[in-house]
N, C-alpha and C positions, 0 to 999 in steps of 0.2 A: 936436661932433655932439650934437644934442639927444637927451635920453633916455638917454644913457650915463653911467655912473658915473665920477667923476673919480679914484677910487682904483684903483691898479693891481691886477690880479687876484692877484698874488703878494706884495703888500705886507703887512706885519704890522700888524694893528690892535691898538693897546695900549688896554686898557680903562681907563676913568677910575678913579683911585685912590679907594677908599671913604673917607669922612670918619672921623676918629677914630683913624687909624693912629698918630698921634703921641702919643696919650694914654699908652701904656705907657712910652715914652721920657721923657715929662715926669714921670710918677710915679717912675721910676727915678732921674731927676736930682734930684727933690725929696728922695727918701730918702737919696741919697748926700750931698746938701748938709746935711741934718739930722744925718747920721752924723758928718760932718767937724766941724760946729759943736759937736756933743756932746763930741768928743774934745779940743777946744781948752781950754787952761788958763784959768782964771778965768771960763769960761762953762759948760763941761760938767764931765766927770769929770777932765779934766787928764791925759789919757793920755800917759805919758812912756816912750817906747821906749828911751831912753838907759839906763834901769835894766837892761835886758837886756844891753846891752854892758858895763856896769860890773860886773855880778854873774854873768856867764855861767860863770865858773870854779866858783862855788859850786854852780850847777846841774849842771855837768859832774861834779863829785865825787859828787853824789847819784845821778845817772844811772849812773855807774860802779858804785856800790854796788848799785843795783837790777839790774844785769846780772850779778851774782854771787850767786845765791840760796844760802842756807845750808840745804842739804838735811837736815842733822842736826837742824834745828828742826822737822821735819815731825811727829814724834810728839806734840809739844805742841799742835799745831794741829788734831788730829783731833777731839777732844771739842768745842772751840768751833765747828768747821765743822759737825759734826752738829747742834749746838744751833741754829746759824743756819738750817740746812735745816728743822729741826723748826718753828722759829718761822715760817719762810716758808710752809710747808705748812698749819699750823694757822691762821695769819692769813688765808691765801687761802680755805680752806674756810669758816671762820666769816664772813669778809667777803662771800663769794659767796652764802652762805645768806641773809644779811641784805639783800643788794643786789637779789635777784630781786623780792620784793614792793615794795621801795622804787622800783625802776625802773618798775613798773607804775603806782604811785601818782604818779610824777613825769612821766609821759607824758600828753599830751592825749588821744590816742585811747582809752586805757585808764582814764582818770580825768577825766570831764567836769567835775567839781567844781573850778573854778578856784581857790577859796580853799584847799582842801586841797592841791591841786597846787602852788600858790604857796608854801604853808607848807613843804612837803617840799623844794622847790627852794631856798628861802631857807636852810633848815637845812643843806643840802648845800653851798651856796655858802660858808657860814661854816666848814664842816668843811674844804673845799678851801683856804680862805684861810690856814689854820694850817699851817705847815711840819711835816712828819712828825718832824723832829728836835726841834722845840719841843714838840710834843704828847708825844713820848717823855720829854722832860725833866720835863714836868708830871706824867706818869703815874709816873715814877720817884719823884718827891717824894710822890705819893699812896699808892702800893702798895709801894714799896721797890725795891731793886736786884734785877735778875734778868731772866729771860726773860718773865715775865708782862707788865710794862709794854711790852716790845717787841712782844709779840703784840697787845696792845690798840691800840698805835699803828698797827700794820700793818692791823688790822681797820678802824680809822677811815679810814686812808688808802685802803684798798681800796674801801670803801663810797662814798667821795667820787668816785673815778675810775670805777668800774664803773657806778654809777647814772647818772652824767652821760652816758657813752658809750652805754649800752644804751637809756636813755630817749630820746636823740636818734635812735637807730636805730628805735625804735618810732614816734616822731613822723613819720619819713620813710616808714613802710610804707603800703601801700594800705589805706585805711579802709573800702573797699567791703564786705568780709565782716563787719566789725564793725557797720556800719550795718544790714546785712541781719539780723544776729542781734538787734540792738536792735529792729528793726521786727517781728521775729517774736515779741517779747515776752520775750526772755531778759534775765535780770538782768545787771548789770555783772560780777559775779563769774563767772557762767556764760560770758559772752562772753570774758572774759579767759582763763579756763581752757581753753576749747575752741577759740577762734579766735586769740587773740593769742599765747598761749604757743608754739604750734608755729612761728610765724614769728619768735619772739624767741629761741628756743634757739640758733641758730647764732651770732648776735651775742653772746649772753650767754656761751656757751662760749669764744668767741674772746677776749673781754675778760677772762674769768677766767684763761685761760692767759697772757694778756699781763701781768696783775698778778702772777702767780706769778713770772715773770721779774723784774719790778720788785722784788718782795719779797725775793728773794735778794740783790739789790744793796743795798736799803734796810736789811735786817736786819744787814748787816755794818757799817753806819754808825751805827745806833741804839745799838750797844754803846758808842760814844764817850761817851754820857751815862749809862751804867750800865744799859742795857736788854738786856744779855746778848748772846751770840753772839760772832762774830769781832771785833766792835768793841772789846771789852775788851782782847783781846790785841794788836790793832792799836794801840790807845792806849799800851799798855805798850812795845812795840818802838819806836814813834815817839818816845816820851819819851827813850829811851836812844839814839836815832839809829842804830838797827840796821836800815839799809836793806836789808841782805842778807836778814834775816829777813822784812822787809816785802815784799820781792820774792817770796819763797816764798808768802806769804799771797795776794798778788795773782794769782800763777799758779794757785793752788788755786781761787780765786773765778772766775777766767777759765774754767777747765775745767768747773766746775759750771754756769756760765751757758751755755756752749756746749752742754753735754749737755741742759739744760732747753730751750734754744732749738730744738735739733734735734727733741726729743720733741714739743714744742708745735707745731712746724711740721708734723710728720707728722700730728698729731691734727687740726690745722686743715684739712689737705688731705682728710682723711676726712669732716670735717663739711661741707665745701662741695660 
């Protein structure tokens, strides 16, 4: 019959598949192929899983030692643990104080001068490219063994991380109020202080709390190169293969990290 549709009224009409749906699968296949090639011997890193089969017993002995903490060793860990916490707090406070103005200088909305902004970003890229353990080793050679080189290494590490994250947050903010302040004749310092800072505080506070958690973990490792804290005692017990004492140290660090994580999460909820 003319004028009637050839499609049944209750039939399911399947829409045409949009183009580009196969792109994620192609990307995943390429990544998987690159990973496999990278693991091949003679081409990539030569990943040899047979080493796990051959040496599993050695690992089992160490895991067994870690499952038996030496609680009598606790009194000797109190002072290094407190020093680690002090290093983390001081490094966070000093690093955060330096990071706030640098974050404003490294962001495009708060620093229109591209040459000054580029200089700050280049310097921070250099800082982030140096591992914190290497910077701690250099500082130990410069100022001696103790907590001071560890604190300085944490400050450098914090500045590199906080400035990058906060400046990117500033770059993503709405620049309308800043442009309005500039059109009203305000200086860049006045615009940053009255308009940019209120929007920057939440991201700045969140990143500061984040690096505090990182500093507790990092300060325990910096002592391995003589930068004070729990790293010194970790190096001592590791040298004598006292995995039972090392297990106790790991548990103490775990408890401290969990407490700091819970406190920082509560503060973040109040800031948002």
